[in-house]
PQR file with spaces between the fields and no chain letter, atoms N, CA, C, O and H, PARSE charges and radii, in Angstrom:
ATOM       1  N    MET     1      84.217   16.782   -0.183 -0.4000 1.5000
ATOM       2  CA   MET     1      83.096   17.242    0.603 -0.0000 2.0000
ATOM       3  C    MET     1      82.298   16.096    1.038  0.5500 1.7000
ATOM       4  O    MET     1      82.159   15.167    0.243 -0.5500 1.4000
ATOM       5  N    ILE     2      81.757   16.036    2.193 -0.4000 1.5000
ATOM       6  CA   ILE     2      80.973   14.916    2.893 -0.0000 2.0000
ATOM       7  C    ILE     2      79.598   15.185    2.509  0.5500 1.7000
ATOM       8  O    ILE     2      79.051   16.276    2.672 -0.5500 1.4000
ATOM       9  H    ILE     2      81.870   16.790    2.839  0.4000 1.0000
ATOM      10  N    THR     3      79.024   14.094    1.962 -0.4000 1.5000
ATOM      11  CA   THR     3      77.402   14.250    1.758 -0.0000 2.0000
ATOM      12  C    THR     3      76.701   13.800    2.901  0.5500 1.7000
ATOM      13  O    THR     3      77.090   12.877    3.617 -0.5500 1.4000
ATOM      14  H    THR     3      79.468   13.208    1.830  0.4000 1.0000
ATOM      15  N    TYR     4      75.565   14.519    3.086 -0.4000 1.5000
ATOM      16  CA   TYR     4      74.741   14.276    4.168 -0.0000 2.0000
ATOM      17  C    TYR     4      73.416   13.977    3.588  0.5500 1.7000
ATOM      18  O    TYR     4      72.981   14.706    2.697 -0.5500 1.4000
ATOM      19  H    TYR     4      75.250   15.269    2.504  0.4000 1.0000
ATOM      20  N    ARG     5      72.687   12.890    4.049 -0.4000 1.5000
ATOM      21  CA   ARG     5      71.401   12.451    3.695 -0.0000 2.0000
ATOM      22  C    ARG     5      70.429   13.403    3.873  0.5500 1.7000
ATOM      23  O    ARG     5      70.251   13.811    5.020 -0.5500 1.4000
ATOM      24  H    ARG     5      73.040   12.298    4.773  0.4000 1.0000
ATOM      25  N    GLN     6      69.679   13.898    2.861 -0.4000 1.5000
ATOM      26  CA   GLN     6      68.550   14.848    3.062 -0.0000 2.0000
ATOM      27  C    GLN     6      67.610   14.544    4.252  0.5500 1.7000
ATOM      28  O    GLN     6      67.264   15.371    5.096 -0.5500 1.4000
ATOM      29  H    GLN     6      69.824   13.567    1.929  0.4000 1.0000
ATOM      30  N    ASP     7      67.218   13.151    4.200 -0.4000 1.5000
ATOM      31  CA   ASP     7      66.214   12.729    5.225 -0.0000 2.0000
ATOM      32  C    ASP     7      66.774   13.029    6.619  0.5500 1.7000
ATOM      33  O    ASP     7      66.034   13.529    7.466 -0.5500 1.4000
ATOM      34  H    ASP     7      67.499   12.479    3.515  0.4000 1.0000
ATOM      35  N    ASP     8      68.004   12.755    6.878 -0.4000 1.5000
ATOM      36  CA   ASP     8      68.651   12.884    8.112 -0.0000 2.0000
ATOM      37  C    ASP     8      68.605   14.312    8.497  0.5500 1.7000
ATOM      38  O    ASP     8      68.319   14.613    9.656 -0.5500 1.4000
ATOM      39  H    ASP     8      68.605   12.348    6.190  0.4000 1.0000
ATOM      40  N    LEU     9      68.888   15.287    7.534 -0.4000 1.5000
ATOM      41  CA   LEU     9      68.840   16.675    7.854 -0.0000 2.0000
ATOM      42  C    LEU     9      67.444   17.054    8.225  0.5500 1.7000
ATOM      43  O    LEU     9      67.244   17.706    9.250 -0.5500 1.4000
ATOM      44  H    LEU     9      69.121   15.043    6.593  0.4000 1.0000
ATOM      45  N    TRP    10      66.508   16.692    7.473 -0.4000 1.5000
ATOM      46  CA   TRP    10      65.069   17.257    7.711 -0.0000 2.0000
ATOM      47  C    TRP    10      64.623   16.516    9.130  0.5500 1.7000
ATOM      48  O    TRP    10      63.813   17.093    9.856 -0.5500 1.4000
ATOM      49  H    TRP    10      66.671   16.162    6.641  0.4000 1.0000
ATOM      50  N    ASP    11      65.099   15.387    9.461 -0.4000 1.5000
ATOM      51  CA   ASP    11      64.793   14.908   10.652 -0.0000 2.0000
ATOM      52  C    ASP    11      65.332   15.610   11.911  0.5500 1.7000
ATOM      53  O    ASP    11      64.697   15.710   12.960 -0.5500 1.4000
ATOM      54  H    ASP    11      65.757   14.918    8.872  0.4000 1.0000
ATOM      55  N    GLU    12      66.542   16.075   11.699 -0.4000 1.5000
ATOM      56  CA   GLU    12      67.143   16.974   12.743 -0.0000 2.0000
ATOM      57  C    GLU    12      66.447   18.316   12.779  0.5500 1.7000
ATOM      58  O    GLU    12      66.137   18.833   13.853 -0.5500 1.4000
ATOM      59  H    GLU    12      67.058   15.993   10.847  0.4000 1.0000
ATOM      60  N    LEU    13      66.203   18.873   11.631 -0.4000 1.5000
ATOM      61  CA   LEU    13      65.525   20.167   11.645 -0.0000 2.0000
ATOM      62  C    LEU    13      64.184   20.168   12.184  0.5500 1.7000
ATOM      63  O    LEU    13      63.807   21.146   12.830 -0.5500 1.4000
ATOM      64  H    LEU    13      66.454   18.454   10.759  0.4000 1.0000
ATOM      65  N    ALA    14      63.351   19.089   11.970 -0.4000 1.5000
ATOM      66  CA   ALA    14      62.065   18.967   12.471 -0.0000 2.0000
ATOM      67  C    ALA    14      62.132   18.729   13.938  0.5500 1.7000
ATOM      68  O    ALA    14      61.246   19.220   14.637 -0.5500 1.4000
ATOM      69  H    ALA    14      63.657   18.295   11.445  0.4000 1.0000
ATOM      70  N    TYR    15      63.013   18.083   14.443 -0.4000 1.5000
ATOM      71  CA   TYR    15      63.100   17.728   15.849 -0.0000 2.0000
ATOM      72  C    TYR    15      63.421   18.990   16.637  0.5500 1.7000
ATOM      73  O    TYR    15      62.791   19.322   17.642 -0.5500 1.4000
ATOM      74  H    TYR    15      63.733   17.684   13.875  0.4000 1.0000
ATOM      75  N    LEU    16      64.420   19.660   16.130 -0.4000 1.5000
ATOM      76  CA   LEU    16      64.788   20.988   16.832 -0.0000 2.0000
ATOM      77  C    LEU    16      63.834   22.070   16.805  0.5500 1.7000
ATOM      78  O    LEU    16      63.675   22.809   17.777 -0.5500 1.4000
ATOM      79  H    LEU    16      64.931   19.391   15.314  0.4000 1.0000
ATOM      80  N    ALA    17      63.130   22.201   15.617 -0.4000 1.5000
ATOM      81  CA   ALA    17      62.018   23.176   15.403 -0.0000 2.0000
ATOM      82  C    ALA    17      61.011   22.996   16.279  0.5500 1.7000
ATOM      83  O    ALA    17      60.552   23.927   16.941 -0.5500 1.4000
ATOM      84  H    ALA    17      63.259   21.601   14.828  0.4000 1.0000
ATOM      85  N    TYR    18      60.513   21.565   16.365 -0.4000 1.5000
ATOM      86  CA   TYR    18      59.504   21.253   17.299 -0.0000 2.0000
ATOM      87  C    TYR    18      59.771   21.500   18.830  0.5500 1.7000
ATOM      88  O    TYR    18      58.888   21.881   19.599 -0.5500 1.4000
ATOM      89  H    TYR    18      60.886   20.809   15.827  0.4000 1.0000
ATOM      90  N    HIS    19      61.063   21.249   19.198 -0.4000 1.5000
ATOM      91  CA   HIS    19      61.376   21.521   20.629 -0.0000 2.0000
ATOM      92  C    HIS    19      61.731   22.809   20.955  0.5500 1.7000
ATOM      93  O    HIS    19      61.293   23.263   22.012 -0.5500 1.4000
ATOM      94  H    HIS    19      61.780   20.940   18.573  0.4000 1.0000
ATOM      95  N    LEU    20      62.534   23.579   20.165 -0.4000 1.5000
ATOM      96  CA   LEU    20      62.983   24.878   20.432 -0.0000 2.0000
ATOM      97  C    LEU    20      62.142   25.908   19.828  0.5500 1.7000
ATOM      98  O    LEU    20      62.340   27.067   20.191 -0.5500 1.4000
ATOM      99  H    LEU    20      62.890   23.210   19.307  0.4000 1.0000
ATOM     100  N    HIS    21      61.165   25.650   18.898 -0.4000 1.5000
ATOM     101  CA   HIS    21      60.452   26.691   18.203 -0.0000 2.0000
ATOM     102  C    HIS    21      61.297   27.788   17.451  0.5500 1.7000
ATOM     103  O    HIS    21      60.935   28.959   17.339 -0.5500 1.4000
ATOM     104  H    HIS    21      61.004   24.708   18.603  0.4000 1.0000
ATOM     105  N    TRP    22      62.417   27.285   16.971 -0.4000 1.5000
ATOM     106  CA   TRP    22      63.240   28.020   16.070 -0.0000 2.0000
ATOM     107  C    TRP    22      62.789   27.943   14.647  0.5500 1.7000
ATOM     108  O    TRP    22      62.250   26.904   14.264 -0.5500 1.4000
ATOM     109  H    TRP    22      62.711   26.333   17.062  0.4000 1.0000
ATOM     110  N    ASP    23      62.968   29.005   13.782 -0.4000 1.5000
ATOM     111  CA   ASP    23      62.515   28.939   12.488 -0.0000 2.0000
ATOM     112  C    ASP    23      63.655   28.152   11.553  0.5500 1.7000
ATOM     113  O    ASP    23      64.706   27.735   12.040 -0.5500 1.4000
ATOM     114  H    ASP    23      63.406   29.849   14.094  0.4000 1.0000
ATOM     115  N    LEU    24      63.362   28.030   10.387 -0.4000 1.5000
ATOM     116  CA   LEU    24      64.120   27.097    9.442 -0.0000 2.0000
ATOM     117  C    LEU    24      65.398   27.831    9.317  0.5500 1.7000
ATOM     118  O    LEU    24      66.443   27.196    9.456 -0.5500 1.4000
ATOM     119  H    LEU    24      62.508   28.368    9.992  0.4000 1.0000
ATOM     120  N    ASP    25      65.429   29.120    9.067 -0.4000 1.5000
ATOM     121  CA   ASP    25      66.729   29.902    8.854 -0.0000 2.0000
ATOM     122  C    ASP    25      67.687   29.830   10.035  0.5500 1.7000
ATOM     123  O    ASP    25      68.906   29.803    9.864 -0.5500 1.4000
ATOM     124  H    ASP    25      64.580   29.636    8.954  0.4000 1.0000
ATOM     125  N    GLN    26      67.151   29.801   11.160 -0.4000 1.5000
ATOM     126  CA   GLN    26      68.053   29.705   12.420 -0.0000 2.0000
ATOM     127  C    GLN    26      68.546   28.351   12.426  0.5500 1.7000
ATOM     128  O    GLN    26      69.715   28.128   12.739 -0.5500 1.4000
ATOM     129  H    GLN    26      66.161   29.823   11.298  0.4000 1.0000
ATOM     130  N    LEU    27      67.791   27.477   12.122 -0.4000 1.5000
ATOM     131  CA   LEU    27      68.443   25.999   12.180 -0.0000 2.0000
ATOM     132  C    LEU    27      69.294   25.666   11.065  0.5500 1.7000
ATOM     133  O    LEU    27      70.176   24.814   11.174 -0.5500 1.4000
ATOM     134  H    LEU    27      66.841   27.658   11.868  0.4000 1.0000
ATOM     135  N    LEU    28      69.074   26.296   10.002 -0.4000 1.5000
ATOM     136  CA   LEU    28      70.002   26.094    8.738 -0.0000 2.0000
ATOM     137  C    LEU    28      71.179   26.759    8.927  0.5500 1.7000
ATOM     138  O    LEU    28      72.167   26.337    8.327 -0.5500 1.4000
ATOM     139  H    LEU    28      68.358   26.989    9.913  0.4000 1.0000
ATOM     140  N    ASP    29      71.292   27.855    9.743 -0.4000 1.5000
ATOM     141  CA   ASP    29      72.447   28.513   10.064 -0.0000 2.0000
ATOM     142  C    ASP    29      73.478   27.887   11.058  0.5500 1.7000
ATOM     143  O    ASP    29      74.621   28.306   11.242 -0.5500 1.4000
ATOM     144  H    ASP    29      70.489   28.198   10.231  0.4000 1.0000
ATOM     145  N    LEU    30      72.943   26.912   11.616 -0.4000 1.5000
ATOM     146  CA   LEU    30      73.873   26.056   12.526 -0.0000 2.0000
ATOM     147  C    LEU    30      74.714   25.101   11.592  0.5500 1.7000
ATOM     148  O    LEU    30      74.256   24.592   10.569 -0.5500 1.4000
ATOM     149  H    LEU    30      72.015   26.571   11.468  0.4000 1.0000
ATOM     150  N    GLY    31      75.812   24.943   11.997 -0.4000 1.5000
ATOM     151  CA   GLY    31      76.756   23.970   11.383 -0.0000 2.0000
ATOM     152  C    GLY    31      76.404   22.635   11.614  0.5500 1.7000
ATOM     153  O    GLY    31      75.675   22.463   12.591 -0.5500 1.4000
ATOM     154  H    GLY    31      76.184   25.357   12.828  0.4000 1.0000
ATOM     155  N    HIS    32      76.749   21.581   10.931 -0.4000 1.5000
ATOM     156  CA   HIS    32      76.440   20.190   11.103 -0.0000 2.0000
ATOM     157  C    HIS    32      76.698   19.822   12.563  0.5500 1.7000
ATOM     158  O    HIS    32      75.820   19.389   13.309 -0.5500 1.4000
ATOM     159  H    HIS    32      77.341   21.721   10.138  0.4000 1.0000
ATOM     160  N    ARG    33      77.957   20.025   12.911 -0.4000 1.5000
ATOM     161  CA   ARG    33      78.280   19.534   14.341 -0.0000 2.0000
ATOM     162  C    ARG    33      77.345   20.280   15.391  0.5500 1.7000
ATOM     163  O    ARG    33      76.752   19.647   16.265 -0.5500 1.4000
ATOM     164  H    ARG    33      78.671   20.376   12.305  0.4000 1.0000
ATOM     165  N    ASP    34      77.251   21.592   15.265 -0.4000 1.5000
ATOM     166  CA   ASP    34      76.354   22.333   16.231 -0.0000 2.0000
ATOM     167  C    ASP    34      75.077   21.887   16.326  0.5500 1.7000
ATOM     168  O    ASP    34      74.503   21.880   17.416 -0.5500 1.4000
ATOM     169  H    ASP    34      77.732   22.106   14.556  0.4000 1.0000
ATOM     170  N    ARG    35      74.459   21.446   15.143 -0.4000 1.5000
ATOM     171  CA   ARG    35      73.055   20.913   15.039 -0.0000 2.0000
ATOM     172  C    ARG    35      73.010   19.658   15.675  0.5500 1.7000
ATOM     173  O    ARG    35      72.100   19.446   16.477 -0.5500 1.4000
ATOM     174  H    ARG    35      74.925   21.453   14.258  0.4000 1.0000
ATOM     175  N    ILE    36      73.906   18.742   15.427 -0.4000 1.5000
ATOM     176  CA   ILE    36      73.889   17.377   16.029 -0.0000 2.0000
ATOM     177  C    ILE    36      74.063   17.467   17.554  0.5500 1.7000
ATOM     178  O    ILE    36      73.424   16.716   18.291 -0.5500 1.4000
ATOM     179  H    ILE    36      74.645   18.914   14.776  0.4000 1.0000
ATOM     180  N    ARG    37      74.981   18.440   18.062 -0.4000 1.5000
ATOM     181  CA   ARG    37      75.032   18.631   19.480 -0.0000 2.0000
ATOM     182  C    ARG    37      73.757   18.974   20.075  0.5500 1.7000
ATOM     183  O    ARG    37      73.339   18.336   21.041 -0.5500 1.4000
ATOM     184  H    ARG    37      75.500   19.050   17.463  0.4000 1.0000
ATOM     185  N    MET    38      73.080   19.980   19.544 -0.4000 1.5000
ATOM     186  CA   MET    38      71.740   20.491   19.836 -0.0000 2.0000
ATOM     187  C    MET    38      70.658   19.387   19.891  0.5500 1.7000
ATOM     188  O    MET    38      69.790   19.404   20.764 -0.5500 1.4000
ATOM     189  H    MET    38      73.419   20.498   18.759  0.4000 1.0000
ATOM     190  N    VAL    39      70.722   18.496   19.010 -0.4000 1.5000
ATOM     191  CA   VAL    39      69.859   17.405   18.948 -0.0000 2.0000
ATOM     192  C    VAL    39      70.067   16.486   20.219  0.5500 1.7000
ATOM     193  O    VAL    39      69.099   16.088   20.867 -0.5500 1.4000
ATOM     194  H    VAL    39      71.427   18.482   18.301  0.4000 1.0000
ATOM     195  N    TYR    40      71.269   16.193   20.520 -0.4000 1.5000
ATOM     196  CA   TYR    40      71.714   15.371   21.667 -0.0000 2.0000
ATOM     197  C    TYR    40      71.225   16.114   22.931  0.5500 1.7000
ATOM     198  O    TYR    40      70.534   15.537   23.770 -0.5500 1.4000
ATOM     199  H    TYR    40      72.055   16.516   19.994  0.4000 1.0000
ATOM     200  N    ALA    41      71.607   17.446   23.053 -0.4000 1.5000
ATOM     201  CA   ALA    41      71.176   18.229   24.293 -0.0000 2.0000
ATOM     202  C    ALA    41      69.679   18.175   24.544  0.5500 1.7000
ATOM     203  O    ALA    41      69.197   17.980   25.660 -0.5500 1.4000
ATOM     204  H    ALA    41      72.168   17.915   22.372  0.4000 1.0000
ATOM     205  N    VAL    42      68.979   18.361   23.439 -0.4000 1.5000
ATOM     206  CA   VAL    42      67.451   18.479   23.681 -0.0000 2.0000
ATOM     207  C    VAL    42      66.936   16.978   23.938  0.5500 1.7000
ATOM     208  O    VAL    42      66.005   16.824   24.729 -0.5500 1.4000
ATOM     209  H    VAL    42      69.371   18.519   22.532  0.4000 1.0000
ATOM     210  N    ALA    43      67.456   15.972   23.359 -0.4000 1.5000
ATOM     211  CA   ALA    43      67.005   14.643   23.778 -0.0000 2.0000
ATOM     212  C    ALA    43      67.451   14.408   25.187  0.5500 1.7000
ATOM     213  O    ALA    43      66.649   13.806   25.901 -0.5500 1.4000
ATOM     214  H    ALA    43      68.212   16.097   22.717  0.4000 1.0000
ATOM     215  N    ASP    44      68.553   14.767   25.693 -0.4000 1.5000
ATOM     216  CA   ASP    44      68.949   14.745   27.123 -0.0000 2.0000
ATOM     217  C    ASP    44      68.018   15.274   27.998  0.5500 1.7000
ATOM     218  O    ASP    44      67.632   14.656   28.990 -0.5500 1.4000
ATOM     219  H    ASP    44      69.204   15.256   25.112  0.4000 1.0000
ATOM     220  N    LEU    45      67.562   16.582   27.637 -0.4000 1.5000
ATOM     221  CA   LEU    45      66.592   17.206   28.466 -0.0000 2.0000
ATOM     222  C    LEU    45      65.230   16.599   28.502  0.5500 1.7000
ATOM     223  O    LEU    45      64.560   16.614   29.534 -0.5500 1.4000
ATOM     224  H    LEU    45      67.876   17.083   26.830  0.4000 1.0000
ATOM     225  N    ASN    46      64.798   16.050   27.356 -0.4000 1.5000
ATOM     226  CA   ASN    46      63.595   15.468   27.339 -0.0000 2.0000
ATOM     227  C    ASN    46      63.612   14.117   28.136  0.5500 1.7000
ATOM     228  O    ASN    46      62.658   13.829   28.858 -0.5500 1.4000
ATOM     229  H    ASN    46      65.342   16.038   26.517  0.4000 1.0000
ATOM     230  N    GLU    47      64.650   13.326   28.010 -0.4000 1.5000
ATOM     231  CA   GLU    47      64.854   12.231   28.904 -0.0000 2.0000
ATOM     232  C    GLU    47      64.726   12.354   30.373  0.5500 1.7000
ATOM     233  O    GLU    47      64.063   11.595   31.080 -0.5500 1.4000
ATOM     234  H    GLU    47      65.425   13.561   27.424  0.4000 1.0000
ATOM     235  N    ARG    48      65.497   13.494   30.819 -0.4000 1.5000
ATOM     236  CA   ARG    48      65.534   13.830   32.269 -0.0000 2.0000
ATOM     237  C    ARG    48      64.023   14.344   32.570  0.5500 1.7000
ATOM     238  O    ARG    48      63.574   14.008   33.666 -0.5500 1.4000
ATOM     239  H    ARG    48      66.035   14.110   30.244  0.4000 1.0000
ATOM     240  N    ALA    49      63.289   15.025   31.829 -0.4000 1.5000
ATOM     241  CA   ALA    49      61.922   15.480   32.082 -0.0000 2.0000
ATOM     242  C    ALA    49      61.137   14.207   32.186  0.5500 1.7000
ATOM     243  O    ALA    49      60.411   14.051   33.167 -0.5500 1.4000
ATOM     244  H    ALA    49      63.653   15.298   30.939  0.4000 1.0000
ATOM     245  N    TRP    50      61.219   13.277   31.254 -0.4000 1.5000
ATOM     246  CA   TRP    50      60.362   12.061   31.366 -0.0000 2.0000
ATOM     247  C    TRP    50      60.741   11.297   32.807  0.5500 1.7000
ATOM     248  O    TRP    50      59.868   10.861   33.558 -0.5500 1.4000
ATOM     249  H    TRP    50      61.809   13.404   30.457  0.4000 1.0000
ATOM     250  N    GLU    51      62.025   11.212   33.051 -0.4000 1.5000
ATOM     251  CA   GLU    51      62.408   10.557   34.282 -0.0000 2.0000
ATOM     252  C    GLU    51      61.670   11.239   35.506  0.5500 1.7000
ATOM     253  O    GLU    51      61.087   10.540   36.336 -0.5500 1.4000
ATOM     254  H    GLU    51      62.734   11.566   32.441  0.4000 1.0000
ATOM     255  N    ARG    52      61.707   12.615   35.600 -0.4000 1.5000
ATOM     256  CA   ARG    52      61.153   13.043   36.602 -0.0000 2.0000
ATOM     257  C    ARG    52      59.579   12.935   36.701  0.5500 1.7000
ATOM     258  O    ARG    52      58.991   12.931   37.783 -0.5500 1.4000
ATOM     259  H    ARG    52      62.180   13.183   34.927  0.4000 1.0000
ATOM     260  N    ALA    53      58.986   12.852   35.541 -0.4000 1.5000
ATOM     261  CA   ALA    53      57.608   12.647   35.378 -0.0000 2.0000
ATOM     262  C    ALA    53      57.151   11.232   35.868  0.5500 1.7000
ATOM     263  O    ALA    53      56.066   11.002   36.403 -0.5500 1.4000
ATOM     264  H    ALA    53      59.464   12.855   34.663  0.4000 1.0000
ATOM     265  N    ARG    54      58.053   10.397   35.631 -0.4000 1.5000
ATOM     266  CA   ARG    54      57.831    8.847   36.048 -0.0000 2.0000
ATOM     267  C    ARG    54      57.901    8.705   37.658  0.5500 1.7000
ATOM     268  O    ARG    54      57.210    7.946   38.337 -0.5500 1.4000
ATOM     269  H    ARG    54      58.934   10.584   35.197  0.4000 1.0000
ATOM     270  N    ALA    55      58.832    9.553   38.088 -0.4000 1.5000
ATOM     271  CA   ALA    55      59.037    9.354   39.659 -0.0000 2.0000
ATOM     272  C    ALA    55      57.853    9.769   40.517  0.5500 1.7000
ATOM     273  O    ALA    55      57.908    9.656   41.742 -0.5500 1.4000
ATOM     274  H    ALA    55      59.394   10.169   37.536  0.4000 1.0000
């Protein structure tokens, strides 16, 4: 079994909860790969929004 640092998990959960307004149970239901994919997708959306705001 692969161990996953608890601090990393909480960082991911906090980031997604803040941006998506999902509750903890919804976020914990995501598998690790799905959660990471969501983190990158939200980060990409944020970056594109900041790029448009700067233009």
